[in-house]
VOBA-1610 file (N, C-alpha, C; in pm, whole numbers, padded with zeros to 5 digits, always signed):
BEGIN
Met+01659-00915+00006Met+01570-00788-00022Met+01527-00734+00111Arg+01513-00597+00119Arg+01474-00529+00212Arg+01328-00466+00187Ala+01247-00444+00298Ala+01119-00381+00280Ala+01109-00259+00366Val+01045-00158+00314Val+01020-00035+00384Val+00868-00022+00401Ile+00810+00008+00519Ile+00667+00021+00540Ile+00647+00172+00598Leu+00563+00245+00521Leu+00547+00375+00543Leu+00435+00406+00655Cys+00483+00444+00785Cys+00386+00448+00911Cys+00369+00594+00951Gly+00412+00694+00879Gly+00431+00842+00945Gly+00306+00916+00938Gly+00197+00880+00871Gly+00092+00971+00864Gly+00015+00980+00993Glu-00072+01087+00992Glu-00160+01124+01115Glu-00286+01051+01104Gly-00326+00992+01001Gly-00450+00927+00990Gly-00572+01004+01026Thr-00587+01132+00965Thr-00688+01230+00992Thr-00813+01178+00953Arg-00832+01092+00849Arg-00967+01046+00811Arg-01022+00930+00901Leu-00932+00893+00994Leu-00982+00798+01085Leu-00994+00840+01232Arg-01004+00966+01245Arg-01039+01031+01361Arg-01183+01007+01400Pro-01225+00975+01530Pro-01143+01000+01648Pro-01054+00881+01686Tyr-01063+00766+01612Tyr-00963+00649+01650Tyr-00819+00681+01659Thr-00775+00789+01571Thr-00639+00810+01559Thr-00587+00934+01648Tyr-00679+00987+01721Tyr-00627+01094+01810Tyr-00516+01062+01906Thr-00535+00926+01964Thr-00427+00877+02057Thr-00343+00761+02008Val-00393+00711+01889Val-00316+00585+01835Val-00276+00612+01700Pro-00173+00583+01657Pro-00118+00585+01520Pro-00200+00481+01434Lys-00243+00516+01313Lys-00321+00423+01226Lys-00263+00283+01229Pro-00141+00261+01204Pro-00085+00114+01191Pro-00101+00047+01321Met-00130+00106+01430Met-00133+00039+01556Met-00278+00024+01597Leu-00376+00047+01502Leu-00528+00017+01556Leu-00537-00150+01528Trp-00639-00184+01600Trp-00657-00335+01617Trp-00739-00382+01501Leu-00701-00494+01439Leu-00791-00584+01358Leu-00772-00715+01415Gly-00888-00778+01459Gly-00891-00910+01526Gly-00794-00908+01644Ser-00701-00995+01658Ser-00621-01007+01763Ser-00488-00939+01746Arg-00458-00858+01623Arg-00338-00783+01605Arg-00357-00653+01565His-00241-00586+01581His-00238-00435+01529His-00229-00452+01368Ile-00290-00348+01297Ile-00281-00351+01152Ile-00136-00378+01099Leu-00046-00314+01154Leu+00096-00342+01106Leu+00149-00472+01123Glu+00103-00552+01218Glu+00155-00673+01233Glu+00134-00772+01125Tyr+00017-00749+01046Tyr-00011-00830+00953Tyr+00087-00821+00828Ser+00124-00696+00803Ser+00247-00670+00702Ser+00366-00731+00746Val+00406-00710+00871Val+00545-00754+00916Val+00536-00913+00905Glu+00426-00970+00951Glu+00416-01119+00950Glu+00420-01181+00788His+00335-01112+00713His+00344-01141+00569His+00479-01133+00504Leu+00538-01036+00521Leu+00685-01010+00468Leu+00762-01113+00522Arg+00755-01151+00660Arg+00843-01254+00717Arg+00824-01391+00651Asn+00686-01423+00634Asn+00651-01562+00579Asn+00699-01559+00427Ser+00719-01442+00373Ser+00757-01438+00230Ser+00896-01436+00207Gly+00986-01449+00326Gly+01130-01464+00315Gly+01201-01309+00320Ile+01120-01208+00351Ile+01177-01077+00379Ile+01186-01046+00531Lys+01305-01043+00573Lys+01315-01019+00728Lys+01381-00900+00761Asp+01438-00817+00668Asp+01499-00695+00704Asp+01397-00591+00664Ile+01346-00526+00770Ile+01241-00435+00753Ile+01270-00302+00798Ile+01232-00180+00735Ile+01254-00059+00782Ile+01109-00001+00800Leu+01086+00067+00922Leu+00947+00122+00943Leu+00981+00279+00945Ser+00906+00351+00844Ser+00920+00497+00852Ser+00816+00560+00945Val+00840+00616+01057Val+00757+00649+01157Val+00755+00797+01172Gly+00639+00862+01220Gly+00640+01000+01256Gly+00543+01015+01366Tyr+00410+01036+01325Tyr+00309+01067+01420Tyr+00302+00967+01531Leu+00313+00996+01662Leu+00305+00910+01771Leu+00380+00779+01747Lys+00514+00805+01697Lys+00598+00703+01671Lys+00647+00615+01786Glu+00651+00659+01902Glu+00689+00589+02025Glu+00614+00467+02044Gln+00476+00470+01999Gln+00395+00351+02026Gln+00441+00241+01926Ile+00471+00288+01807Ile+00521+00182+01712Ile+00660+00124+01748Met+00748+00218+01779Met+00879+00168+01817Met+00893+00095+01940Asp+00804+00122+02043Asp+00804+00053+02166Asp+00741-00103+02142His+00647-00098+02060His+00581-00234+02038His+00677-00323+01954Phe+00722-00276+01844Phe+00808-00374+01752Phe+00958-00366+01788Gly+01014-00270+01862Gly+01143-00287+01895Gly+01231-00310+01776Asp+01335-00401+01811Asp+01430-00444+01682Asp+01381-00552+01604Gly+01254-00584+01638Gly+01180-00684+01546Gly+01206-00843+01591Ser+01294-00851+01688Ser+01327-00996+01718Ser+01214-01079+01776Glu+01118-01004+01838Glu+00997-01091+01887Glu+00906-01138+01780Phe+00928-01063+01657Phe+00841-01088+01540Phe+00923-01172+01433Gly+01036-01222+01460Gly+01115-01297+01369Gly+01173-01208+01269Val+01184-01088+01265Val+01249-01000+01176Val+01352-00906+01226Asn+01425-00836+01147Asn+01508-00730+01178Asn+01466-00594+01152Ile+01428-00510+01251Ile+01354-00377+01216Ile+01452-00264+01250Asp+01447-00175+01149Asp+01532-00047+01178Asp+01422+00065+01146Tyr+01456+00187+01171Tyr+01356+00297+01166Tyr+01418+00417+01084Phe+01321+00473+01012Phe+01336+00601+00958Phe+01242+00684+01036Val+01294+00801+01096Val+01213+00888+01172Val+01172+01027+01108Glu+01054+01043+01084Glu+01012+01164+01027Glu+00966+01266+01114Glu+01047+01376+01148Glu+01019+01481+01242Glu+00909+01563+01187Glu+00882+01567+01045Glu+00768+01633+01000Glu+00711+01564+00882Ala+00592+01591+00826Ala+00528+01515+00727Ala+00619+01520+00605Leu+00659+01402+00541Leu+00754+01401+00427Leu+00682+01347+00308Phe+00565+01285+00323Phe+00485+01215+00207Phe+00552+01087+00174Thr+00485+01022+00085Thr+00526+00885+00052Thr+00673+00865-00001Ala+00714+00950-00086Ala+00838+00954-00144Ala+00954+01035-00063Gly+00905+01146-00017Gly+00991+01230+00076Gly+01045+01154+00187Ala+00982+01057+00246Ala+01026+00978+00365Ala+01158+00910+00320Phe+01176+00870+00206Phe+01310+00816+00157Phe+01433+00909+00130Tyr+01398+01036+00129Tyr+01505+01134+00076Tyr+01614+01142+00175Pro+01606+01153+00301Pro+01708+01171+00398Pro+01789+01038+00405His+01741+00922+00366His+01798+00788+00382His+01834+00726+00273Lys+01860+00793+00162Lys+01892+00723+00020Lys+02016+00639+00022Glu+02112+00683+00107Glu+02236+00616+00103Glu+02222+00473+00166Lys+02126+00456+00252Lys+02100+00319+00319Lys+02029+00225+00235Leu+01979+00277+00115Leu+01891+00185+00025Leu+01967+00150-00109Arg+02079+00200-00132Arg+02150+00194-00268Arg+02201+00056-00301Asp+02208-00033-00216Asp+02272-00154-00233Asp+02184-00264-00307Glu+02069-00252-00293Glu+01975-00361-00368Glu+01841-00312-00382Lys+01764-00376-00464Lys+01620-00345-00477Lys+01540-00370-00348Phe+01421-00285-00341Phe+01355-00296-00217Phe+01201-00282-00244Ile+01125-00328-00149Ile+00982-00337-00164Ile+00927-00237-00070Val+00810-00175-00112Val+00757-00073-00032Val+00612-00102-00007Phe+00571-00107+00117Phe+00438-00126+00170Phe+00379-00007+00241Met+00249+00008+00259Met+00197+00116+00340Met+00149+00067+00467Gly+00167+00146+00572Gly+00146+00092+00705Gly-00007+00068+00733Asp-00092+00135+00658Asp-00227+00116+00692Asp-00314+00024+00601His-00236-00065+00517His-00291-00148+00428His-00276-00287+00490Val-00375-00389+00446Val-00353-00531+00477Val-00369-00606+00362Thr-00275-00700+00327Thr-00290-00769+00198Thr-00221-00898+00211Asn-00265-01004+00125Asn-00201-01127+00130Asn-00145-01152-00016Ile-00101-01032-00075Ile-00049-01048-00222Ile+00077-01140-00216Asn+00080-01211-00330Asn+00189-01308-00346Asn+00323-01239-00384Ile+00395-01223-00274Ile+00530-01136-00300Ile+00611-01196-00391Glu+00636-01335-00393Glu+00729-01405-00475Glu+00689-01377-00631Arg+00559-01377-00664Arg+00517-01345-00793Arg+00542-01196-00823Phe+00519-01117-00728Phe+00537-00983-00750Phe+00693-00949-00789Ile+00780-01010-00712Ile+00922-01001-00741Ile+00962-01056-00884Lys+00900-01164-00911Lys+00927-01236-01030Lys+00876-01153-01149Ala+00759-01086-01142Ala+00711-00992-01246Ala+00797-00878-01261His+00849-00821-01152His+00942-00710-01153His+01071-00750-01243Glu+01120-00858-01203Glu+01240-00904-01272Glu+01221-00933-01427Glu+01119-00983-01455Glu+01088-01017-01593Glu+01061-00886-01671Ile+01002-00792-01603Ile+00965-00662-01692Ile+01093-00590-01703Gly+01188-00585-01607Gly+01315-00518-01602Gly+01313-00371-01613Gly+01209-00323-01544Gly+01203-00168-01524Gly+01265-00112-01402Ile+01254+00019-01386Ile+01322+00087-01280Ile+01228+00050-01142Ala+01102+00033-01175Ala+01002+00012-01062Ala+00878-00068-01118Thr+00817-00131-01024Thr+00696-00209-01046Thr+00593-00170-00958Ile+00476-00138-00999Ile+00363-00096-00905Ile+00257-00225-00912Ala+00216-00250-00790Ala+00117-00360-00776Ala-00019-00295-00796Ala-00098-00357-00894Ala-00230-00305-00926Ala-00339-00399-00889Lys-00422-00361-00819Lys-00540-00461-00782Lys-00660-00448-00880Lys-00698-00550-00945Lys-00808-00553-01036Lys-00947-00533-00953Lys-01014-00446-01001Lys-01148-00423-00928Lys-01250-00407-01041Lys-01378-00408-01000Lys-01499-00388-01086Lys-01614-00337-00994Thr-01697-00253-01066Thr-01804-00200-00988Thr-01915-00180-01080Ser-02040-00193-01044Ser-02153-00161-01123Ser-02202-00020-01095Leu-02216+00051-01196Leu-02268+00196-01175Leu-02417+00205-01138Glu-02458+00283-01062Glu-02592+00292-01018Glu-02686+00335-01117Tyr-02634+00398-01233Tyr-02732+00467-01320Tyr-02683+00399-01470Gly-02795+00407-01551Gly-02766+00384-01699Gly-02692+00515-01750Ile-02601+00476-01852Ile-02532+00596-01906Ile-02566+00610-02057Ile-02539+00717-02092Ile-02572+00763-02249Ile-02429+00759-02320Glu-02439+00692-02444Glu-02316+00696-02529Glu-02327+00819-02628Ser-02237+00893-02637Ser-02243+01000-02727Ser-02103+01042-02769Glu-02070+01072-02883Glu-01930+01118-02930Glu-01920+01261-02937Asp-02030+01333-02974Asp-02022+01479-02999Asp-02104+01564-02887Glu-02157+01490-02793Glu-02229+01560-02680Glu-02368+01612-02720Lys-02410+01588-02860Lys-02538+01628-02896Lys-02627+01529-02947Val-02560+01426-03021Val-02638+01318-03075Val-02613+01194-02999Ile-02720+01115-02958Ile-02707+01005-02881Ile-02678+00873-02969Gln-02559+00807-02943Gln-02543+00677-03017Gln-02606+00555-02952Gly-02625+00556-02812Gly-02674+00435-02749Gly-02687+00453-02601Phe-02723+00348-02538Phe-02742+00348-02393Phe-02681+00218-02333Arg-02636+00242-02228Arg-02584+00122-02140Arg-02643+00116-02001Glu-02719+00031-01968Glu-02793+00026-01839Glu-02713-00035-01730Lys-02673+00061-01638Lys-02594+00023-01523Lys-02470-00072-01556Pro-02379-00023-01635Pro-02279-00112-01663Pro-02182-00149-01559Val-02105-00254-01590Val-02000-00284-01496Val-01860-00234-01549Val-01804-00164-01465Val-01674-00096-01505Val-01558-00167-01433Asn-01452-00207-01514Asn-01335-00265-01472Asn-01235-00157-01459Tyr-01151-00180-01346Tyr-01042-00075-01340Tyr-00924-00134-01256Leu-00806-00062-01249Leu-00701-00105-01176Leu-00668-00005-01053Ile-00644-00038-00940Ile-00606+00044-00833Ile-00464+00047-00808Asn-00397+00158-00788Asn-00261+00170-00743Asn-00260+00142-00600Thr-00196+00022-00548Thr-00221-00015-00408Thr-00121+00038-00319Gly-00031+00108-00380Gly+00068+00167-00294Gly+00187+00063-00259Met+00182-00049-00316Met+00289-00146-00300Met+00383-00142-00433Tyr+00503-00117-00404Tyr+00607-00099-00501Tyr+00732-00181-00479Leu+00798-00219-00608Leu+00918-00272-00594Leu+01005-00183-00683Phe+01117-00137-00600Phe+01216-00045-00662Phe+01353-00085-00677Glu+01414-00062-00796Glu+01560-00057-00806Glu+01624+00057-00738Pro+01753+00037-00691Pro+01810+00149-00629Pro+01816+00265-00712Glu+01814+00260-00843Glu+01810+00386-00933Glu+01695+00484-00902Thr+01585+00420-00850Thr+01453+00505-00806Thr+01500+00618-00721Leu+01596+00603-00642Leu+01624+00708-00547Leu+01666+00829-00606Glu+01727+00822-00721Glu+01774+00936-00798Glu+01657+01030-00833Tyr+01537+00978-00826Tyr+01423+01068-00887Tyr+01336+01109-00758Ile+01384+01099-00641Ile+01307+01136-00526Ile+01349+01267-00475Lys+01269+01367-00450Lys+01304+01488-00388Lys+01218+01501-00261Pro+01260+01598-00170Pro+01192+01613-00044Pro+01041+01645-00069Lys+00976+01596+00041Lys+00827+01616+00051Lys+00751+01607-00078Glu+00759+01472-00131Glu+00688+01456-00264Glu+00619+01313-00239Asp+00520+01291-00336Asp+00451+01158-00337Asp+00501+01096-00456Phe+00494+00960-00445Phe+00534+00871-00560Phe+00446+00889-00681Ala+00309+00878-00655Ala+00217+00884-00779Ala+00211+01014-00827Lys+00226+01121-00755Lys+00202+01265-00805Lys+00316+01320-00877His+00434+01276-00802His+00560+01356-00852His+00661+01257-00917Val+00696+01145-00843Val+00824+01057-00873Val+00789+00982-00997Phe+00670+00918-01001Phe+00645+00837-01122Phe+00630+00912-01263Pro+00566+01021-01258Pro+00562+01112-01371Pro+00704+01153-01409Arg+00789+01180-01315Arg+00919+01230-01355Arg+01002+01112-01410Met+00986+00988-01368Met+01056+00877-01425Met+00994+00858-01576Leu+00873+00872-01588Leu+00817+00850-01739Leu+00875+00957-01821Glu+00888+01078-01773Glu+00939+01180-01862Glu+01091+01155-01894Ala+01154+01089-01808Ala+01298+01052-01834Ala+01302+00943-01911Gly+01196+00877-01965Gly+01205+00763-02044Gly+01223+00625-01971Lys+01207+00625-01839Lys+01221+00515-01759Lys+01097+00425-01777Lys+01130+00286-01769Lys+01026+00188-01775Lys+00962+00163-01639Leu+00827+00183-01630Leu+00749+00144-01507Leu+00675+00026-01533Gly+00691-00088-01450Gly+00619-00210-01473Gly+00491-00209-01392Met+00396-00295-01421Met+00276-00323-01340Met+00255-00468-01318Tyr+00229-00507-01191Tyr+00194-00646-01144Tyr+00044-00644-01114Lys-00039-00701-01200Lys-00190-00707-01176Lys-00211-00840-01090Phe-00288-00818-00981Phe-00343-00930-00901Phe-00489-00910-00876Ser-00554-01023-00862Ser-00702-01025-00848Ser-00740-01126-00739Arg-00676-01240-00723Arg-00714-01334-00629Arg-00685-01309-00492Glu-00580-01228-00460Glu-00544-01192-00336Glu-00618-01068-00292Tyr-00646-01041-00170Tyr-00706-00918-00120Tyr-00609-00807-00100Trp-00655-00692-00089Trp-00579-00568-00043Trp-00686-00479+00025Ile-00660-00450+00124Ile-00744-00364+00209Ile-00690-00232+00256Asp-00749-00126+00217Asp-00696-00005+00263Asp-00790+00063+00378Ile-00729+00066+00502Ile-00790+00108+00621Ile-00794+00266+00611Gly-00859+00324+00539Gly-00847+00462+00510Gly-00946+00556+00579Arg-01063+00511+00591Arg-01164+00576+00662Arg-01231+00496+00766Val-01314+00582+00848Val-01377+00517+00967Val-01473+00388+00925Lys-01542+00419+00822Lys-01634+00300+00781Lys-01557+00190+00729Asp-01433+00206+00662Asp-01357+00103+00620Asp-01316+00025+00740Tyr-01253+00101+00837Tyr-01199+00034+00950Tyr-01301-00036+01033Glu-01411+00011+01059Glu-01526-00048+01119Glu-01576-00186+01066Arg-01575-00178+00920Arg-01620-00293+00849Arg-01519-00395+00860Met-01396-00361+00848Met-01281-00455+00852Met-01266-00515+00995Arg-01282-00435+01091Arg-01259-00468+01225Arg-01367-00577+01261Glu-01492-00579+01204Glu-01597-00666+01231Glu-01556-00807+01153Leu-01512-00787+01037Leu-01467-00903+00958Leu-01355-00972+01018Phe-01262-00903+01070Phe-01135-00973+01134Phe-01166-01025+01283Ser-01279-00976+01339Ser-01309-01025+01461Ser-01351-01180+01471Val-01392-01219+01341Val-01426-01362+01336Val-01303-01441+01335Ser-01198-01405+01255Ser-01077-01476+01235Ser-00971-01387+01176Asp-00854-01399+01213Asp-00739-01336+01142Asp-00718-01390+01011Leu-00755-01510+00986Leu-00724-01589+00866Leu-00833-01536+00761Val-00837-01420+00714Val-00939-01364+00617Val-00896-01419+00484Thr-01001-01471+00400Thr-00965-01496+00263Thr-01028-01397+00170Asp-00983-01399+00040Asp-01027-01309-00062Asp-01183-01319-00078Leu-01234-01427-00061Leu-01385-01440-00078Leu-01461-01370+00047Asp-01392-01385+00166Asp-01449-01316+00286Asp-01442-01163+00252Phe-01331-01117+00215Phe-01314-00974+00188Phe-01420-00919+00085Glu-01426-00989-00033Glu-01514-00938-00146Glu-01657-00941-00084Lys-01704-01040-00007Lys-01825-01051+00044Lys-01856-00940+00133Ser-01763-00889+00224Ser-01778-00778+00310Ser-01802-00659+00236Gln-01736-00644+00120Gln-01734-00516+00043Gln-01884-00499-00008Lys-01958-00606-00025Lys-02091-00591-00096Lys-02193-00579+00008Glu-02153-00604+00143Glu-02267-00584+00252Glu-02291-00433+00286
//
Protein backbone atom coordinates (compact mmCIF):
# COMPACT_ATOMS: atom_id res chain seq x y z
CA MET A 1 0.00 0.00 0.00
CA ARG A 2 1.11 3.55 -0.74
CA ALA A 3 0.60 6.68 1.39
CA VAL A 4 0.12 10.28 0.29
CA ILE A 5 0.84 13.09 2.76
CA LEU A 6 -0.50 16.53 1.87
CA CYS A 7 2.09 19.21 2.66
CA GLY A 8 1.32 22.01 0.20
CA GLY A 9 -0.51 24.59 2.32
CA GLU A 10 0.89 27.94 3.41
CA GLY A 11 -0.10 27.55 7.07
CA THR A 12 -1.48 31.08 7.31
CA ARG A 13 -3.04 30.46 10.74
CA LEU A 14 0.42 29.62 12.10
CA ARG A 15 2.10 32.85 11.13
CA PRO A 16 4.61 34.21 12.02
CA TYR A 17 6.11 30.70 12.42
CA THR A 18 5.32 29.81 8.81
CA TYR A 19 6.60 32.93 7.10
CA THR A 20 9.91 31.21 6.41
CA VAL A 21 9.21 27.55 7.28
CA PRO A 22 6.49 25.28 5.81
CA LYS A 23 4.16 23.99 8.50
CA PRO A 24 5.19 20.31 8.20
CA MET A 25 8.79 21.33 8.92
CA LEU A 26 8.12 23.08 12.22
CA TRP A 27 9.78 21.41 15.19
CA LEU A 28 8.04 19.23 17.78
CA GLY A 29 10.52 17.89 20.30
CA SER A 30 13.59 16.65 18.46
CA ARG A 31 11.89 16.21 15.07
CA HIS A 32 9.98 18.04 12.39
CA ILE A 33 6.19 17.53 12.44
CA LEU A 34 6.28 15.59 9.18
CA GLU A 35 8.89 13.14 10.47
CA TYR A 36 6.39 11.69 12.95
CA SER A 37 4.02 10.69 10.14
CA VAL A 38 6.77 9.28 7.97
CA GLU A 39 8.09 7.22 10.88
CA HIS A 40 4.61 6.03 11.91
CA LEU A 41 3.80 4.90 8.37
CA ARG A 42 7.14 3.10 8.09
CA ASN A 43 6.65 1.33 11.41
CA SER A 44 3.19 0.27 10.21
CA GLY A 45 4.70 -1.36 7.12
CA ILE A 46 3.95 1.42 4.60
CA LYS A 47 7.23 2.44 3.01
CA ASP A 48 6.12 3.93 -0.33
CA ILE A 49 5.20 7.53 0.43
CA ILE A 50 4.29 10.47 -1.78
CA LEU A 51 4.63 13.98 -0.39
CA SER A 52 2.40 16.56 -2.09
CA VAL A 53 4.37 19.79 -1.68
CA GLY A 54 3.90 23.42 -2.67
CA TYR A 55 4.68 26.30 -0.34
CA LEU A 56 8.44 26.44 0.43
CA LYS A 57 8.66 22.95 -1.03
CA GLU A 58 12.45 22.98 -1.30
CA GLN A 59 12.84 22.74 2.47
CA ILE A 60 10.77 19.55 2.55
CA MET A 61 12.36 18.01 -0.53
CA ASP A 62 15.91 18.80 0.59
CA HIS A 63 15.33 17.31 4.03
CA PHE A 64 13.58 14.09 3.03
CA GLY A 65 15.17 13.49 -0.38
CA ASP A 66 14.32 10.06 -1.71
CA GLY A 67 13.45 8.87 1.81
CA SER A 68 16.34 6.42 2.12
CA GLU A 69 17.65 8.09 5.29
CA PHE A 70 14.23 7.51 6.87
CA GLY A 71 13.86 3.92 5.74
CA VAL A 72 11.17 4.68 3.14
CA ASN A 73 10.80 5.45 -0.57
CA ILE A 74 9.62 9.02 -1.18
CA ASP A 75 8.26 10.54 -4.37
CA TYR A 76 6.73 14.00 -4.80
CA PHE A 77 3.66 15.69 -6.23
CA VAL A 78 4.53 19.36 -6.81
CA GLU A 79 1.74 21.93 -6.53
CA GLU A 80 2.63 25.09 -8.45
CA GLU A 81 -0.55 26.70 -7.07
CA ALA A 82 -2.97 25.89 -4.26
CA LEU A 83 -4.95 22.80 -5.31
CA PHE A 84 -6.69 21.97 -2.00
CA THR A 85 -6.91 18.53 -0.43
CA ALA A 86 -8.49 16.63 -3.31
CA GLY A 87 -7.24 18.78 -6.17
CA ALA A 88 -3.66 17.85 -5.34
CA PHE A 89 -4.42 14.36 -6.66
CA TYR A 90 -6.01 15.45 -9.93
CA PRO A 91 -2.84 15.82 -12.07
CA HIS A 92 -1.45 12.51 -10.77
CA LYS A 93 -4.44 10.18 -11.00
CA GLU A 94 -2.71 7.71 -13.29
CA LYS A 95 0.03 7.11 -10.72
CA LEU A 96 -2.46 5.92 -8.09
CA ARG A 97 -4.79 3.66 -10.06
CA ASP A 98 -3.07 0.38 -9.26
CA GLU A 99 -3.97 -0.08 -5.57
CA LYS A 100 -5.71 1.40 -2.54
CA PHE A 101 -3.86 4.20 -0.77
CA ILE A 102 -3.91 6.03 2.56
CA VAL A 103 -3.96 9.82 2.95
CA PHE A 104 -2.49 11.83 5.82
CA MET A 105 -2.25 15.59 6.38
CA GLY A 106 1.25 17.00 6.78
CA ASP A 107 0.36 19.15 9.79
CA HIS A 108 -1.14 16.35 11.89
CA VAL A 109 0.53 14.01 14.37
CA THR A 110 -1.11 10.73 15.35
CA ASN A 111 -0.45 7.25 16.60
CA ILE A 112 -3.59 5.79 15.01
CA ASN A 113 -3.44 2.01 14.59
CA ILE A 114 -3.05 1.81 10.82
CA GLU A 115 -3.49 -1.97 10.71
CA ARG A 116 -6.93 -1.65 12.33
CA PHE A 117 -7.77 1.23 10.00
CA ILE A 118 -6.97 -0.92 6.96
CA LYS A 119 -8.88 -3.89 8.36
CA ALA A 120 -11.95 -1.74 9.00
CA HIS A 121 -11.82 -0.39 5.45
CA GLU A 122 -11.66 -3.89 4.01
CA GLU A 123 -14.52 -5.13 6.20
CA ILE A 124 -16.77 -2.20 5.30
CA GLY A 125 -16.09 -2.68 1.61
CA GLY A 126 -16.73 0.92 0.60
CA ILE A 127 -15.03 3.20 -1.89
CA ALA A 128 -13.43 5.16 0.96
CA THR A 129 -13.10 5.08 4.74
CA ILE A 130 -12.68 8.16 6.93
CA ALA A 131 -10.86 7.98 10.27
CA ALA A 132 -13.03 9.71 12.89
CA LYS A 133 -11.71 10.66 16.30
CA LYS A 134 -14.13 10.36 19.22
CA LYS A 135 -14.20 13.55 21.30
CA LYS A 136 -16.30 15.01 24.05
CA THR A 137 -16.58 18.45 25.58
CA SER A 138 -18.48 20.07 28.42
CA LEU A 139 -20.52 23.11 27.41
CA GLU A 140 -19.85 26.21 29.49
CA TYR A 141 -23.54 26.99 29.92
CA GLY A 142 -26.74 25.23 30.87
CA ILE A 143 -29.03 24.69 27.91
CA ILE A 144 -32.80 24.93 27.51
CA GLU A 145 -34.69 22.09 25.85
CA SER A 146 -37.61 23.19 23.71
CA GLU A 147 -39.35 21.69 20.69
CA ASP A 148 -41.35 24.70 19.45
CA GLU A 149 -39.09 27.55 20.63
CA LYS A 150 -41.89 28.92 22.85
CA VAL A 151 -42.51 26.35 25.59
CA ILE A 152 -39.68 25.00 27.73
CA GLN A 153 -39.56 21.21 28.16
CA GLY A 154 -36.55 21.08 30.48
CA PHE A 155 -33.02 22.12 31.33
CA ARG A 156 -29.60 20.50 31.06
CA GLU A 157 -26.87 22.06 33.15
CA LYS A 158 -23.51 22.21 31.34
CA PRO A 159 -24.03 18.93 29.45
CA VAL A 160 -21.25 16.79 28.03
CA VAL A 161 -21.47 16.60 24.24
CA ASN A 162 -20.00 13.66 22.33
CA TYR A 163 -18.99 14.11 18.71
CA LEU A 164 -16.79 12.72 15.95
CA ILE A 165 -14.03 14.66 14.16
CA ASN A 166 -13.09 14.13 10.54
CA THR A 167 -9.34 13.79 11.06
CA GLY A 168 -8.33 14.10 7.41
CA MET A 169 -6.97 10.54 7.42
CA TYR A 170 -8.52 8.54 4.61
CA LEU A 171 -8.26 5.14 2.97
CA PHE A 172 -9.20 5.17 -0.70
CA GLU A 173 -9.89 2.62 -3.37
CA PRO A 174 -8.54 3.67 -6.80
CA GLU A 175 -12.15 4.32 -7.89
CA THR A 176 -12.07 7.40 -5.66
CA LEU A 177 -9.97 9.14 -8.29
CA GLU A 178 -12.93 9.22 -10.69
CA TYR A 179 -14.73 11.62 -8.35
CA ILE A 180 -11.90 14.15 -8.00
CA LYS A 181 -11.88 17.42 -9.93
CA PRO A 182 -9.34 20.29 -9.94
CA LYS A 183 -9.12 22.60 -6.94
CA GLU A 184 -11.53 20.77 -4.66
CA ASP A 185 -11.64 19.58 -1.06
CA PHE A 186 -12.56 16.05 -0.06
CA ALA A 187 -15.06 17.01 2.65
CA LYS A 188 -16.72 19.87 0.76
CA HIS A 189 -16.89 18.39 -2.72
CA VAL A 190 -15.66 14.84 -3.28
CA PHE A 191 -17.40 12.99 -0.44
CA PRO A 192 -20.82 14.60 -1.12
CA ARG A 193 -20.41 13.70 -4.80
CA MET A 194 -19.71 10.08 -3.86
CA LEU A 195 -22.79 9.90 -1.64
CA GLU A 196 -24.96 11.41 -4.37
CA ALA A 197 -23.70 8.67 -6.68
CA GLY A 198 -24.76 6.04 -4.16
CA LYS A 199 -21.24 5.03 -3.15
CA LYS A 200 -20.54 3.60 0.29
CA LEU A 201 -18.37 5.73 2.59
CA GLY A 202 -17.05 3.94 5.66
CA MET A 203 -15.98 5.32 9.01
CA TYR A 204 -13.28 4.03 11.35
CA LYS A 205 -13.83 5.39 14.85
CA PHE A 206 -10.89 5.54 17.24
CA SER A 207 -10.56 6.94 20.74
CA ARG A 208 -7.53 5.42 22.47
CA GLU A 209 -4.93 6.83 20.10
CA TYR A 210 -4.24 10.54 19.85
CA TRP A 211 -4.63 12.84 16.87
CA ILE A 212 -3.14 16.32 16.93
CA ASP A 213 -3.99 19.07 14.46
CA ILE A 214 -1.22 21.69 14.53
CA GLY A 215 -3.53 24.28 13.03
CA ARG A 216 -3.15 27.43 15.09
CA VAL A 217 -0.41 29.19 17.01
CA LYS A 218 -1.80 28.21 20.42
CA ASP A 219 -2.10 24.56 19.29
CA TYR A 220 1.50 24.51 18.12
CA GLU A 221 2.90 26.20 21.20
CA ARG A 222 1.00 23.84 23.52
CA MET A 223 2.17 20.76 21.60
CA ARG A 224 5.72 22.05 21.35
CA GLU A 225 5.83 22.27 25.14
CA LEU A 226 4.37 18.76 25.47
CA PHE A 227 6.79 17.22 23.00
CA SER A 228 9.76 19.02 24.56
CA VAL A 229 9.51 16.53 27.42
CA SER A 230 9.57 13.46 25.19
CA ASP A 231 8.85 12.43 21.60
CA LEU A 232 7.04 9.38 23.01
CA VAL A 233 3.76 11.13 23.78
CA THR A 234 0.89 8.98 25.00
CA ASP A 235 -2.85 9.52 24.56
CA LEU A 236 -3.07 10.30 28.29
CA ASP A 237 -0.37 12.98 27.96
CA PHE A 238 -2.21 14.56 25.05
CA GLU A 239 -5.64 14.55 26.70
CA LYS A 240 -4.16 16.08 29.85
CA SER A 241 -2.51 18.85 27.83
CA GLN A 242 -5.85 19.67 26.20
CA LYS A 243 -7.42 20.38 29.58
CA GLU A 244 -4.63 22.65 30.82
